KOLLOVEX-886327 format. One record per atom (N, C-alpha, C): residue in three letters; x, y, z. Coordinates in steps of 0.001 Angstrom, whole numbers, plus 500000, padded with zeros to 6 digits. Last residue first. Example, Ala and Ser with C-alpha at 12.3 -4.5 7.8 and 13.67 -1.06 7.14 Angstrom:
ser512850497750507080ser513670498940507140ser512900500030507870ala513190494310507800ala512300495500507800ala513200496700507800
END
This chain:
trp715701385668952643trp715317384433953526trp716320383242952853ala716875387460950560ala717080387799952054ala716943386492952997ser715475387017948372ser716907386686948503ser717488386650949988leu712859387790949230leu713206386493948772leu714560386065948738leu713441390599949332leu713130389785950501leu713280388158950311tyr714058391165946822tyr715107391437947505tyr714901390624949061ser711518390987945723ser712602390215944914ser713690390079946294arg710290393038946955arg709765391696947128arg710874390550946687gln710955395557946628gln711317394919947965gln711141393250948027pro710032396354944210pro711432395837944230pro711747395105945513asp706566395924943400asp707607396552944391asp708872396017944326asn704820395068941681asn706188395290941031asn707121396064941800ala702769394465943183ala703190393294942502ala704609393707942065glu703035396280946423glu702525396118945217glu703171394920944469met702465395055949821met703358395733948657met702670395371947423asn701340395596952571asn700748395317951265asn701514395888950176ser703202393441954665ser702692394806954352ser702169394668952926lys704744391212955292lys703306391186955449lys702531392499955160gln707233391874954860gln706592390943953772gln705083390863954153ile707785393606956813ile707741394070955566ile706886393240954526tyr707559391896959055tyr706531393093958977tyr706630393603957445leu709672390309958537leu708428389526958597leu707432390765958397met712022391934958644met711665391381957405met710360390833957422ser711572392584961657ser711832393678960378ser711177393111959351gln712198389840962496gln710765390619962746gln710763391704961734ile714811389484961775ile713797388772961164ile712526389440961394ile716135391779963273ile716259391557961848ile715129390765961130val715474391002965778val715117392217965448val715111392266963744asp716948388295965881asp715519388517966223asp714879389720965614ala719783388967965228ala718801388025964391ala717443388344964620lys721670390163966660lys720665391051966124lys719637390125965219thr723269388272967600thr723031389222968700thr721867390364968032ala723857386532965613ala722897386189966582ala722598387496967741phe726091387779964301phe724637387770963669phe723564387608964670thr728034386922965898thr727735388336965940thr726271388695965348gln728000384171965633gln727984384780966971gln727437386301966790asp728824383823962995asp727476383524963330asp726902384074964833ser730459386719961741ser730369385440962150ser729042385329962758val729522388599958459val729963388479960003val729837387116960546gly728310388141956129gly729755388382956079gly730328388283957513ser725484388053956118ser726233387088955668ser727694386891955709cys725149390611957065cys724784389487957956cys725530388224957451ile725556391892954851ile726222392260955984ile726076391028956869leu723482391038952860leu725049391057952619leu725907391199954057thr721075391969954067thr721473390493953973thr722945390335953696ile721546394726954149ile721352393813955546ile721554392280955384ala721381395175951586ala722570395567952213ala722575394761953640glu718772394424950965glu720116393771950513glu721190393952951240ile717369396284952456ile717308394890952486ile718559394092952173thr718192398344950808thr718610398163952338thr718449396995952781gln717114398167948243gln718520398033948378gln719083397789949897ala714416398512949176ala714848397216948597ala716514397159948765arg714611401185950070arg714407400168950905arg714685398731950415phe715032402438947446phe716273402290948542phe715789401459949710gln712690401730946160gln713997401001945683gln715285401219946819lys711001403385947595lys710958401801947588lys712157401091947171tyr710759405855947694tyr711883405378948467tyr711702403763948520glu708545406921946691glu709863406949945883glu710914406704946651pro706484406225948691pro706718405524947505pro708052405758946866ala707876406463952250ala707291407059951010ala707640406098949778ser709301405532954196ser708166404766953960ser707488405212952529asn711847405818956044asn711662406093954349asn710652405280953921glu712152405009958430glu712155406175958281glu711904406770956787asn712492402027958363asn711401402730959353asn711243404246958762leu714847401864956885leu713642401121956576leu712598401811957068cys716846403196958680cys716330403709957366cys715120402968956520gly716770401452961025gly716208403096960900gly715887403465959611leu718046399645959839leu716770399214960147leu716079400574960404leu720715400982959299leu720023400255958389leu718492400029958573leu721418401328962139leu721325402350961003leu720455401890960012asp721481398836963247asp720550399843963794asp720421401042962823ile723486397689961698ile722168397133961690ile721021398093962277ser725587399448962607ser725451399368961413ser723914398840960862glu725904398449965355glu725660399873965122glu724959400077963505ala726568395733964951ala725260396252965872ala724878397614965368phe729090395908963537phe727712395216963069phe726514395657963597his731399396589964015his730563397618963471his729180397232963159asp732723394266964743asp732668395460965771asp731753396496965422asn732790392983962353asn732228392480963456asn731734393528964511phe734508393374960277phe733291394381960473phe732415393915961720lys736112391269960227lys736561392424960933lys735595393530961014glu734797389505958837glu734618389374960275glu735383390591960899lys734881391484955851lys734505390214956289lys734486390372957943val735589393438954135val736454393328955288val736132392060956148val733950393375951941val735364393124951741val736063392948953090val731283393835953125val731686392529952549val732963392141952621ala731568396538953549ala731510395711954942ala731859394226954347thr731332397447951019thr732651397823951916thr732793396764953048ser728895396648950273ser730052396354949528ser731317396314950280ala727179398316952080ala727377396904952242ala728622396209951421phe728034401084951130phe728243400466952601phe728165398934952551ala727193400853948490ala728486400750948666ala728918400730949988thr724255400606949262thr724942399594948296thr726577399550948556val723961402954950193val723744401843950999val724278400581950393ser724452404842948049ser725578404902949412ser725123403552950156asn722483404306946208asn724035404095945826asn724729404159947246glu720221405548947737glu720238404160947230glu721787403577946766lys720893407838948714lys720405406941949556lys720795405617949100gln721210409205946176gln722159409046947261gln722098408129948043ile718759409096945146ile719691408382944551ile721048408367945089ser717187410731947277ser717058409055946871ser718062408368946192ile719227412682948982ile718193412499948178ile718163411069947744gly720747412106952472gly720747412484950858gly719479412226950267thr720865411673955081thr720331412777954897thr720249413156953242lys721243408695955420lys720245409247956358lys719804410777955858met723086408098953540met721832407322953480met720867407888954460leu725085409860953935leu724312410114952797leu723057409254952979asn725918408911956623asn725393410405956349asn724650410487955026ala727106406419955670ala726181406655956624ala725204407758956536leu729182407411954270leu728374406716953640leu726817406705954271ile730786408495956228ile730220409518955190ile729160408649954352pro731410406469958046pro730473407550958518pro730081408620957316ser732907404764956170ser731705404380956853ser730867405497957259ile735454405992955601ile734379405873954567ile732962405607955211thr736900405836957903thr736837407136957240thr735549407166956254gln737140403495958877gln736777404451959908gln736344405684959261met738158402041956760met736964401806957222met736404403058958070his740692402015955941his739753403347955402his738482403087956066pro741807399562956562pro742274400950957123pro741522401919956898glu740427397815954769glu740390397827956260glu740756399154956906ile741127397754952099ile739835398529952516ile739948398778954089leu743534396254951668leu743549397764951036leu742304398558951954glu742809393996952827glu744140394669953347glu744185396212952909glu741051393041951334glu740591393145952622glu741790394315953368ser740979394155948031ser741293393380949232ser740922393842950336ala738640394672945355ala739395395122946391ala739767393993947699gly736365394246943319gly737743393740943172gly738951394093944144asp734200395507944586asp734100394219944070asp735546393348943973met735049398113945076met734898397058946279met735093395697945842phe734446399489942579phe735843399162943179phe735956398122944442asn731674399340942700asn732437398448941557asn733816398285942125thr731133401175944873thr730742399529944771thr731523398788943646ile732453403351944062ile732982402705945190ile732565401200945134ala730762404058941893ala731993403715941599ala732770403030942688ser728381404765943384ser728614403664942549ser729895403153942262cys729410406962944992cys729039405682945567cys729020404519944614cys729599408651942739cys730973408292943549cys730636406980944335his727152409233942305his727988408228941295his729360407799942049ala726547410730944542ala725929409453944079ala726635408613943122ser728030412878943871ser728397412090945166ser727671410599945014val726720413792941529val728152413584941721val728456412468942804arg724152414416942423arg724374413482941397arg725695412945941344pro724622416474944419pro724219415099944747pro724138414087943701val727460418390944823val726577417870943811val725994416723944171pro729676418261946665pro728380419085946817pro727150419099945981asp731350415442947513asp731054416295946514asp729780416991946664asn732021413639949432asn731664414757949790asn731386415920948694leu733211411488947769leu731799411415948645leu731478412427948929ala735814412392947057ala734718412656946094ala733347412500946596val737228411393949218val737127412428949001val735922413088948196ile737035408522948219ile736393409105949552ile736313410515949656leu738477408550945761leu737079408360945861leu736482408730947087ala741095408990946784ala740366410111945985ala738964410106945953pro741604406918948363pro741328408034948930pro740802409162948186leu741540404795946082leu740464404724946934leu740462406155947810val743675405455944122val742334405684943735val741270405819945044asp746069404985945345asp745699406378945129asp744421406831944625ala745912402281946122ala746284403062947043ala746156404609946812gly744914401136943513gly744105401183944665gly744490402225945719tyr746429400488941299tyr746042402099941423tyr745301402038942942glu746837397610941361glu747801398518940921glu747498399934941264glu744391396373942591glu745776396096943241glu746943397332942814gln742477397403940948gln742642397759942553gln743957397637942940phe743096396374938652phe743075397582938738phe743368398165940330asp742827393279939366asp744323394015938695asp744240395743938976glu740338393622940375glu741365393158941030glu742681393646940629thr738906394164937171thr738601393832938517thr739927393093938980met738417395608934805met739962395056935100met739902394903936549asp735721396303934720asp736460395542933589asp737758395083934030asp735362397641937387asp734704396663936964asp735361395549935799ser737134399788937204ser737409398797938123ser736619397653937981ile736302400991934853ile737665400177934609ile737751399257935854gln733789402041935998gln733860401056934612gln735080400336934657gly734773403702937990gly733900402743938310gly733797401554937296ile736357405532936393ile737021404706937548ile736205403375938021cys734418406594934911cys735777406037934247cys736174404894935202his732815407943936676his732085406819935712his733429405921935291leu734423409866937799leu733956408666938558leu733381407645937545ser734659411483935357ser735855410690935980ser735613409652936840ala732100412246934983ala732846411319933992ala733883410576934521his731816413914937350his731150412662937173his731625411631936098arg733799415781936761arg733835414993937911arg733071413696937676val732283416817934313val733583416201934423val734017415463935546lys729983417593935632lys729831416520934554lys731178416045934347pro730821419768937175pro730363418617937782pro730242417504936751asn733786421702936881asn732534421224936337asn732067419845936662pro736381422061938311pro735078422717938726pro733672422406938058his737655418702939111his737512419803938162his736260420546938610lys738706416659940657lys738490417750941406lys738268419015940397leu738870414509939136leu737737414391939996leu737571415779940904his740934415037937440his739829415655937194his738502415492938084glu742972413556938727glu743014414989938703glu741654415647938428leu742282411019937869leu742205411275939253leu742173412853939656val742794411264935306val741629410731935602val741441411329936989ala745589411741935077ala744810412855934601ala743259412475934928pro746750409430936397pro746974410852936955pro745743411859936578met745911407434934297met745473407627935679met745529408925936134met747302407694931763met746109408383932001met745501408527933376ala749339405882932109ala749849407234931545ala748620408057931810ser748484403370932780ser749239404048933743ser749438405577933485ile747417401418931046ile746543402561931399ile747284403827932353asn749062399502931011asn748859400265929887asn748131401557929845lys749076397975933229lys750046399282933371lys749931399878932070ile747677395922932704ile747107397087933486ile747975398121933472asp747427394210929799asp748437394801930874asp747751395992931438glu745195394015928220glu745558392918928930glu746679393116929974ile741928395731927503ile743501395791927877ile744065394483928623tyr739356395614927327tyr740091394999926226tyr741695395070926432glu737853396785929433glu737717395535928950glu738612394959927944gly738909399426929349gly739413398513930267gly739188396972929955val738111401452927649val739288400565927091val739546399378928175gln735864402859928298gln735598401896927428gln736821401004927284ser736753405444929285ser736351404449930151ser735980402817929653phe737590406867927152phe738565406268927899phe737945404991928862ala735140408114926649ala735833407316925798ala736707406421926673met734679409565929077met733688408686928663met734277407689927680leu736850411240928673leu736785410504929934leu735725409250929617ala736388412720926262ala737471412069926509ala737558410909927592ala733786414020926966ala733894413114926051ala735105412202926171asn734831415845929104asn733809414817929228asn733657413853928515lys736547417479927538lys737060416378928704lys735999415369929026tyr734929418558925914tyr735928417918925470tyr736414416759926548arg733192419878927849arg732600418872926894arg733686417921926169trp734616422085928790trp734643420762929668trp733840419779928818asp737236423564927111asp735988423418927027asp735570422058927918glu739958423373927136glu739551424301927961glu737933423990928091his741872420453926513his740952421410926123his740383422239927198ser743054418061927538ser743892419613927489ser742979420548927306met741487416166926706met741572416350928200met742137417880928257met742206415960923951met740993416540924268met740833416690925928gln744815414796923955gln744632416070923310gln743305416761923889glu744092412393925356glu745219413374925768glu744884414923925449val742599411318923278val741935411473924736val742908412604925496leu744309410888921375leu743381411772921128leu742735412104922347gly746114408972922360gly746780410296922011gly745495411420922059ser744462406851922994ser745179407574924103ser745634409002923885leu743710406167920263leu742603406626921395leu743312407471922480leu746178405329919251leu745396406416918770leu744302406990919778pro746662403180921212pro747690404266920879pro746899405507920291leu744455401426920795leu744748402097922236leu745714403185922108cys744130400189918508cys743126401297918803cys743801402316919960lys746039398151918365lys745710398892917186lys745117400364917712ser745750396685920547ser747096397092920154ser746866398247919059glu742756395932920875glu743508397125921613glu744893397584921225gly740862395722917945gly741913395408918805gly742470396284919585val738635395876916302val740049396153915645val741067395808916630ala736221395079917820ala736554394512916311ala738129394738916108ser736567396650920085ser736369395030920282ser736616394467918687ile736859399199919210ile738122398554919876ile738019397038919914ile734357399447918366ile735625399442917410ile736731398830918050lys732650399295920408lys732463398277919247lys733700398093918450asp733684401427921800asp733597400201922381asp733645398996921219ile732741403566920183ile734137403334920500ile734448402154920949ser729928403156920401ser730717402957919020ser732008402778919187ser729241403745922999ser728971402585922439ser729923402216921128lys730185406546922890lys731012405361923853lys730638404133923578gly728491407677921100gly729662407803920991gly730664406581921678phe725942407088922575phe726292406641921241phe727676406422921100asn726292408866924843asn726243407367925023asn726296406416923682val726649411349923684val727795410605924375val727725409230924485asn724210411536922349asn725487411381921596asn726613411005922220asp722485411560924495asp722415410686923468asp723606410491922700glu722299413549926425glu723339412658926623glu723375411676925458gly719873414990926319gly720945415718925776gly722216414849925937glu718610413644929210glu718332414246927913glu719489415055927434asp719430410293930215asp719740411910930406asp719408412473929269ala717513407680930825ala718478408239930344ala718358409576930488gln716743405598933608gln716284406878933007gln717622407504932449gly717921403395935145gly716918403333933857gly716380404351933280ser720010404347936302ser720365403308935476ser719146403236934511asp718851405955938251asp720042406515937442asp720582405441936500asn715685407063938836asn716448405817938356asn717647406002937651phe714358409178941373phe714962408782940032phe715835407655939846gly713104409476943680gly712660408396942920gly713318408136941658glu713395412931943630glu713245411860944608glu712570410687943683lys715312414329940712lys713916414392941682lys713968413067942278pro718496415307940928pro717499414646940408pro716385414670941240arg720603417935940658arg719924417178941681arg718624416463941212leu721811417898938218leu722477418100939434leu721782417476940725trp719583417674936536trp720659416709936561trp721469416917937895glu718029419707937138glu717433418545937447glu718564417414937164asp719365422147936205asp719433421741937746asp718970420389937946glu721405421416933417glu720219421514934086glu720282421234935585ile724167422898932216ile723816421519932846ile722504422066933690asp725183424198928874asp724437424343930283asp724179423114930708ala726012423090926566ala727176423501927517ala726535423848928828asp724766419996925020asp724633421243925724asp725514422009926719ile727329418854923074ile726024418427923877ile725942419893924342asp729278417487920966asp728229418089920867asp726987418097921690val731222415647921894val731456416817922325val730123417896922011met730268413446920209met730230413251921685met730419414583922439leu731105414223917625leu729742414071918073leu729658413939919411lys733815414052917887lys733139415281917553lys731688415342917881phe734240411513918434phe734591412435919437phe733906413606919167ile733770410475915850ile732860409772916848ile733200410963918022leu735909411586914494leu734386411933913984leu733482411639915255glu738097410419915539glu737876411893915715glu736488412305915535ile737593407700914690ile737489407909916243ile737257409474916379met738099408248911906met736502407759912295met736485408099913791asn740576409101911839asn739658410007911342asn738166409580912029lys742022406804912775lys742088408073913496lys740862408931913146leu741092405256910552leu740777404843911775leu740849405896912670leu742671406378908331leu741164406258908413leu740614405910909745glu745251406362909431glu744628407447909284glu743042407434909173asp745829403335909187asp745545404279910571asp744839405442910437asp744975400761907818asp744653402228907493asp744489403208908585lys744416398442908296lys745401398470907304lys745672399974906906lys742178398384909838lys743543397908910499lys744730398053909691val740308399099908465val740973400111909267val742320399621909991ile739555396602907005ile739512397898906278ile740269399043907056ser739698394671908853ser740824394825908069ser740852396236907325pro737005394016910045pro738012395208910608pro739295395367909652val734377393665909078val735382393753908098val736310394626909009arg732591394036911099arg732270392780910313arg733568392401909367glu733034396522912261glu732846395360913016glu732791393978912414val732889398000910143val734277397793910690val734170396671911553val730230398317909395val730978397658908427val732600397248909269thr729381399379911701thr728715398126911409thr729556397556910457val730734401800911751val731078400939912789val730513399559912446tyr729633403144909528tyr730873402818909419tyr731313401689910520phe726836403016910374phe727176402553909146phe728660402292909166glu727046404977912530glu726404403720912661glu726732402647911480ile727915407297911404ile728974406507912261ile728316405052912419pro725572408030909896pro726813407550909211pro727659406911910055gln723785408306912081gln723500407322911239gln724834406820910393gln723939410374913936gln724558409281914212gln724643408087913101arg722473412369912465arg723950412589912625arg724641411344913227ile719834411481913020ile720477411359911699ile721893411591911612gln719026412478915543gln719602411140915441gln720232410737914046pro718001414987915301pro719503414975915434pro720080413525915327asn715680416116913202asn715849415064913841asn717396414648914080thr716405418568912124thr715279418600912892thr715282417307913929phe719951419523912127phe718824418615911699phe717505418664912561asp721928421165912406asp720583421823912340asp719727420917911957ala724627420376912341ala724081420456913757ala722499420790913746lys726740418181910930lys725771419286910415lys724777419196911878gly728734416348911120gly728857417747911786gly727875418725911514val727628414134909846val727719414126911481val728010415446911929ile727984414700907197ile726529414754908021ile726798414780909259asp730564414473906532asp730230415778906914asp728845415835907462ala730869411871905642ala731298412228907244ala730926413424907478thr730421411165903073thr729250411258904155thr729617411685905581asn732750410957901753asn731546411663900996asn730509411732901829gln734559409687903085gln735049410930902779gln733799411706902258phe733190407160903131phe733703407853904516phe733759409291904260ile733447406391900544ile731970406526901246ile732308407397902445glu736183406001900339glu735402406952899629glu734104407189900243lys736488403917902267lys737261405215902495lys736563406203901648phe735198401890900980phe734754402298902083phe735443403706902360lys735372400505898405lys735377401751898443lys734800402542899682ser736023397863899176ser736910398525898115ser736483399970898096gln733787397224900898gln735176397169901262gln736202397952900388phe731149396936900683phe731544398092900615phe733054398396900574phe730916394202900475phe730427394967899409phe730964396266899363lys731229393253903071lys732303393228902131lys731914393884900828pro728651393148904240pro729587394185904814pro730696394321903527glu725907392193903670glu727065391946902943glu727914393334903219ile724336392711906171ile724327391531905538ile725522391212904382glu725031395170907464glu724871393908908288glu724856392671907437ala725134396742905097ala726289396565905955ala726272395402906860ile722420396991904364ile723403396234903214ile724756395727904141glu721352398517906305glu720869397184906171glu721874396288905276asn722822400881905987asn723259400030907304asn722553398686907045phe721856401643903615phe723284401388903838phe723589400426905020glu719132402028904459glu719577401116903473glu721253400651903438ile719653404230906295ile719002403049906712ile719329401671905486phe720348406084904708phe721299405414905679phe720792404360905969ala717909406619903311ala719010406221902545ala720001405675903474asp716340407461905466asp715947406358904761asp717115405613903948gln717593410046906011gln717488409008906985gln717089407513906383leu717140411206903570leu718422411054904010leu718579409965905113val714356411665903353val715275410655902397val716516410364902889val713880413081905560val713246411903905308val714187410995904472glu715415415389905072glu715594414473906143glu715148413070906083asp716408417225902673asp715302416167902943asp715668415321903753asp718249419328901820asp717800419033903362asp716395418367903465glu719396418908899520glu718144419681899496glu717431419674900868ala721753418083900349ala721902419160899777ala720673419823899885ala720973415637901439ala721749416569902296ala721426417825901623ala720300414332899040ala719193414431900199ala719908415466901162ala722688414138897549ala721581414947896988ala720582415359898262arg724189412289899267arg724748413825899099arg723367414772898709ile722644410243899067ile722727410595900299ile723138412202900284val723041409620896609val721634409747896840val721786410399898180ser725589409000896274ser725293410118895883ser723508410584896110tyr725937406483896926tyr725856407437898072tyr725741408852897525met725259405103894651met724438405053895850met724551406012896845asp727141405999893022asp725865406494892579asp724925406369894002pro729347404717894121pro729275406430893968pro727890406533893767ile728466402108893884ile728394402539895040ile728623404369894956leu728179400654891426leu727134401627891476leu727425402362893002gln730315399001891278gln730408399974890615gln729264401103890699thr729353396834892909thr730168397625893446thr730578398928892579met728104394833891148met727345396036891534met728242397081892542ser729554392831890725ser729384393543889728ser728886394792890018lys729317391547893310lys730641391835892849lys730424393048891778thr727383389911894081thr727203391247894422thr728504392233893745asp727379387170893623asp726698387931892833asp726606389526892953lys728862386260895769lys729480386386894407lys728816387042893442gln726853386236897950gln728064387313897862gln728669387365896507glu723549385932896501glu724758385250897210glu726007386321896965val720886388226896971val721758387360896000val722870386866896995thr719593389813898620thr718881388616898319thr719699387540897582gln720810392021899345gln720354391324900439gln719956390110900109leu721021393242896842leu722084392725897561leu721996391945898632tyr718050393952896477tyr718944393051895544tyr720083392301896406asn717808395743898494asn716897394485898437asn717581393452897581ser719431397842897450ser719771397240898846ser719191395749898733val718452398456895035val719529397811894935val719810397211896210ala715889399434895991ala715886398244895090ala717342397614895091gln716649401557897368gln716151400476898157gln715990399287897118leu717737403097895287leu718698402714896257leu718055401323897112ala715454403923893671ala716187402966893165ala717267402273894376ala714085405187895686ala713471403890895649ala714520403109894733leu715712407462895650leu715671406638897000leu715037405221896737arg715281408403893144arg716822407870893575arg716634406982894964ile712741409155893264ile713063407887892590ile714442407358892889asp712970411130895228asp712267409956895766asp712455408812894790leu714476413154893459leu715128412425894814leu714419410999895264thr714625413176890018thr713655413035891169thr714284412454892447lys716538412712888213lys716503414269888598lys715537414173889925his718718409694888606his717202410462888236his717196411596888866gln720567407920889370gln720914409315888699gln719736410175888286leu719391405631889990leu720055406359890792leu720563407704890711thr718403405011887368thr717450405382888279thr718197406190889362lys720926404183885939lys719872405267885543lys718917405798886537arg721645402134887686arg722566403483887656arg721680404571887031phe719777400145887277phe720126400683888554phe720801402241888650ile720120399760884478ile718795400193885267ile719027400791886435asn722799398847884564asn722536399951883873asn721038400583884325val722583396459886101val723434397493886633val723084398972885830leu721070395088884387leu720397395387885739leu721204396539886323asp722528394398882388asp721479395376882135asp720880395809883466asn724487392888883586asn724912394178883076asn723676395041882668gln723087390620884500gln723374391755885441gln723969393157884911his721419388661883816his721505389935883080his722066390911883699gln721383386539885342gln721788386198883917gln721997387423883100asn720203387373887472asn721630387373887758asn722245387084886335leu717496387343886968leu718004388509886941leu719730388431886953his717147384541887204his716913385327885907his717779386572885906asp717237384352889811asp718130383751889117asp718209384160887816ile715243386061890918ile716842386377891219ile717605385384890258ile712495386083891147ile713134385957889700ile714529386259889856tyr711613386082893706tyr711099385110892697tyr711817384800891336ser713022388042894984ser713060386891895599ser712430385658894651phe712159390566893450phe713616389921893470phe713761388414893897leu709944391573893509leu709822390345892699leu711249389723893030gly709910394063894820gly708949392924895435gly709245391648894567asn711187395736892910asn711747395191894395asn711150394066894790phe709222396187890938phe710590395169890593phe711183394720891945ile707542397534892345ile707027396103891908ile708482395301891562gly709056399796892782gly708558399126893814gly708257397604893568leu709780400507890216leu710910400018891039leu710385399503892318ala707263401424889230ala707832400244888699ala709033399622889436gly707025403614890744gly706050402484891151gly706693401302890472glu709040405524889863glu709098404886891406glu708042403568891702val707915405552887373val709149404862887499val709343404481888848gln705560406666887683gln705415405441887148gln706913404786887443met706398409300888920met705636408402889679met705657406774889238
END
C-alpha cells in the first residue's frame, strides 16, 4: 500500500520535476522496472500508470531509454489476464492506448512483440465486460494509424492483425432475434445500434482506419484474400464479417475495376438463406455506391440494379428496408439512361412498401422513391400526379407518433419530386400540395418533431 501511494505521489509530481528526473533516467528506469515486476498486481498497474504519465510528459527524445521497459509493461497485461482481473486489464490497456496516442513511436521497435503477447486477449470470450476484447485492437490500430511503416514493412504482421479483427467480428450471436428481423414501429435504423453488433461495427471501423493509414495497394490484396476465404465458410457469421469488411474498401480504391473479382460474390449473397448475410450484401452495395459514386454505377449498374429490385421483395422487413437505403445511395450516382427503363418495375414495389410496410420500410422506401424520381427528371412528369396523390395519402394515413419520421421524409420526397418536374407539371398539383403543407405547419407539432425542419426546406 505504501509503494502504491508513493507511486501515486510520484506520478503527480512529474510535470514539476521532469527536468530533474531526466538527469537520472537510469535510476528512474530501475525504479519503474522494480515496481512493474512487483508481486502485487495493483502496484504493477500503478507503476504502469506512472510510466505512462512520464512518457506523455517528456519530449520524444527522452523516451528512448524507457523502451527497455516495454516487456515489463505488457507483463502487467499478461498478469492481469492470468489472474482474471478485468479491472486491472482494462486499466492497463487504457494506459497503452494513451501512450500510443501521444508517443506512438515509443512502441515501434517492439510492436510485433507486444502484438504476439497480447493478441490472445481478443480471443478470450468469457470476459464480464466483452469490450475488453476490443482494447488490444484499439491499441494496435492507434499505433498503426500514426506509424504505418510498422506494418508496411511486415506483410505477415498486417495479415495477422486483419485476421484478428475478423476473428472478433465473427464472434456474434448465431441466433437472430425476431426484433431484428421486424423492428418495432418507430425504430431508427441509423440512430439505434443493434445489440450484439458491437464487434462487427468496431471491426469495420478498425479495418477502415488501417486501410486509410497503410494504403489500398498494401491492404487490398491481403483483405481480398481473407474476404474470399471467409465468404466460402459455411457459418453465416464469417460471410457477414467478410461483406462488412469489404464494404470499407470503396473509399480508398482509385480504379473501380479492382473490385470486379468480388462483385459476383456480393450479388450472389443477396440470395443467401440467412437474412443478416443478405443485409450485409446490401450494406456493401450501398456503401460502395456512395464511396465510388458514378464510377460504381456506370461499371456495375446493369447487374446491380436488377438485383436490388429483386431484393426489395425480401420477406424480412429489416432486409427490404435496407435494400431501399442501398437504392437511395445507388441513385445518387446513377444516370438517367440506366434508371429510366426500370421505373415501371421499381416504382410500384416502393409504393407498396410505403403503403403496407412497417415504419422502417415506409421511411426508407419513400426516400428511395424520391431519389429515383430525381434521377429521371422530367421523364417523371407522366407519373407526377399519381405519385403526389400517393404521398399525400401517406401523410393523411400515418398520423400516429411512431410515423413522424416517415411523414417528415414524405414531405422531403414531395419537395424533391416537385423540384425535378417541369413547372407546368408542378402547377397541376401546386394548390393541393401547398394546402397540405400549410395544414401540417399549423398543427401542434412538438419542438423536436422532424417535420419542422423538412417543412422549412420545402418552402
